[in-house]
TORKOL-4160 file (C-alpha; in steps of 0.2 Angstrom, whole numbers, padded with zeros to 4 digits, m for minus):
92
<pt num="1" X="0936" Y="0336" Z="0842"/>
<pt num="2" X="0920" Y="0338" Z="0832"/>
<pt num="3" X="0909" Y="0354" Z="0833"/>
<pt num="4" X="0896" Y="0344" Z="0843"/>
<pt num="5" X="0909" Y="0341" Z="0856"/>
<pt num="6" X="0912" Y="0360" Z="0858"/>
<pt num="7" X="0893" Y="0365" Z="0861"/>
<pt num="8" X="0884" Y="0365" Z="0877"/>
<pt num="9" X="0866" Y="0368" Z="0882"/>
<pt num="10" X="0868" Y="0387" Z="0881"/>
<pt num="11" X="0871" Y="0385" Z="0862"/>
<pt num="12" X="0854" Y="0389" Z="0853"/>
<pt num="13" X="0855" Y="0374" Z="0842"/>
<pt num="14" X="0859" Y="0362" Z="0856"/>
<pt num="15" X="0846" Y="0370" Z="0868"/>
<pt num="16" X="0832" Y="0368" Z="0854"/>
<pt num="17" X="0837" Y="0349" Z="0851"/>
<pt num="18" X="0837" Y="0345" Z="0870"/>
<pt num="19" X="0821" Y="0354" Z="0873"/>
<pt num="20" X="0812" Y="0346" Z="0858"/>
<pt num="21" X="0811" Y="0330" Z="0868"/>
<pt num="22" X="0795" Y="0331" Z="0877"/>
<pt num="23" X="0801" Y="0321" Z="0892"/>
<pt num="24" X="0816" Y="0332" Z="0895"/>
<pt num="25" X="0806" Y="0348" Z="0892"/>
<pt num="26" X="0793" Y="0343" Z="0905"/>
<pt num="27" X="0807" Y="0338" Z="0918"/>
<pt num="28" X="0816" Y="0355" Z="0915"/>
<pt num="29" X="0800" Y="0365" Z="0917"/>
<pt num="30" X="0794" Y="0355" Z="0933"/>
<pt num="31" X="0812" Y="0357" Z="0940"/>
<pt num="32" X="0812" Y="0376" Z="0937"/>
<pt num="33" X="0794" Y="0380" Z="0941"/>
<pt num="34" X="0792" Y="0368" Z="0955"/>
<pt num="35" X="0775" Y="0363" Z="0948"/>
<pt num="36" X="0769" Y="0346" Z="0941"/>
<pt num="37" X="0765" Y="0345" Z="0923"/>
<pt num="38" X="0754" Y="0330" Z="0918"/>
<pt num="39" X="0757" Y="0330" Z="0900"/>
<pt num="40" X="0765" Y="0341" Z="0886"/>
<pt num="41" X="0753" Y="0342" Z="0872"/>
<pt num="42" X="0762" Y="0355" Z="0860"/>
<pt num="43" X="0780" Y="0359" Z="0859"/>
<pt num="44" X="0788" Y="0370" Z="0845"/>
<pt num="45" X="0806" Y="0376" Z="0843"/>
<pt num="46" X="0809" Y="0393" Z="0836"/>
<pt num="47" X="0791" Y="0398" Z="0836"/>
<pt num="48" X="0788" Y="0414" Z="0826"/>
<pt num="49" X="0773" Y="0425" Z="0832"/>
<pt num="50" X="0769" Y="0439" Z="0820"/>
<pt num="51" X="0760" Y="0453" Z="0829"/>
<pt num="52" X="0756" Y="0466" Z="0816"/>
<pt num="53" X="0762" Y="0470" Z="0799"/>
<pt num="54" X="0771" Y="0486" Z="0805"/>
<pt num="55" X="0780" Y="0478" Z="0820"/>
<pt num="56" X="0793" Y="0465" Z="0823"/>
<pt num="57" X="0789" Y="0447" Z="0825"/>
<pt num="58" X="0794" Y="0438" Z="0841"/>
<pt num="59" X="0804" Y="0422" Z="0840"/>
<pt num="60" X="0802" Y="0410" Z="0855"/>
<pt num="61" X="0816" Y="0398" Z="0858"/>
<pt num="62" X="0804" Y="0384" Z="0864"/>
<pt num="63" X="0785" Y="0386" Z="0865"/>
<pt num="64" X="0776" Y="0373" Z="0876"/>
<pt num="65" X="0758" Y="0370" Z="0880"/>
<pt num="66" X="0752" Y="0357" Z="0893"/>
<pt num="67" X="0736" Y="0348" Z="0895"/>
<pt num="68" X="0728" Y="0362" Z="0905"/>
<pt num="69" X="0731" Y="0374" Z="0890"/>
<pt num="70" X="0745" Y="0383" Z="0900"/>
<pt num="71" X="0758" Y="0390" Z="0889"/>
<pt num="72" X="0776" Y="0391" Z="0893"/>
<pt num="73" X="0789" Y="0401" Z="0884"/>
<pt num="74" X="0806" Y="0394" Z="0887"/>
<pt num="75" X="0821" Y="0406" Z="0883"/>
<pt num="76" X="0839" Y="0403" Z="0885"/>
<pt num="77" X="0849" Y="0418" Z="0891"/>
<pt num="78" X="0867" Y="0417" Z="0891"/>
<pt num="79" X="0872" Y="0434" Z="0897"/>
<pt num="80" X="0866" Y="0447" Z="0909"/>
<pt num="81" X="0855" Y="0458" Z="0900"/>
<pt num="82" X="0848" Y="0474" Z="0907"/>
<pt num="83" X="0834" Y="0474" Z="0895"/>
<pt num="84" X="0827" Y="0458" Z="0902"/>
<pt num="85" X="0811" Y="0466" Z="0910"/>
<pt num="86" X="0807" Y="0475" Z="0893"/>
<pt num="87" X="0810" Y="0459" Z="0883"/>
<pt num="88" X="0799" Y="0449" Z="0895"/>
<pt num="89" X="0785" Y="0462" Z="0893"/>
<pt num="90" X="0786" Y="0462" Z="0874"/>
<pt num="91" X="0785" Y="0443" Z="0874"/>
<pt num="92" X="0769" Y="0444" Z="0884"/>
């Protein structure tokens, strides 16, 4: 059994590879959000955003922008995390 046979969508590498396909990413966003997306115009995996010199950078699992300039931050959460509201505010 190879390593690829052991990973699933919750694996960071596999999630990034699957979501890097614009058609798959668009379909996932539409299914989760229940809104149509005409076209994905920008898709970046592991996008790093440096805020300030003295603060930590933010690394987004998948950064997506559509034709209307709406930005989607797609994050894979594999476990229950009580800090999720705090992390969400930090990403904003």
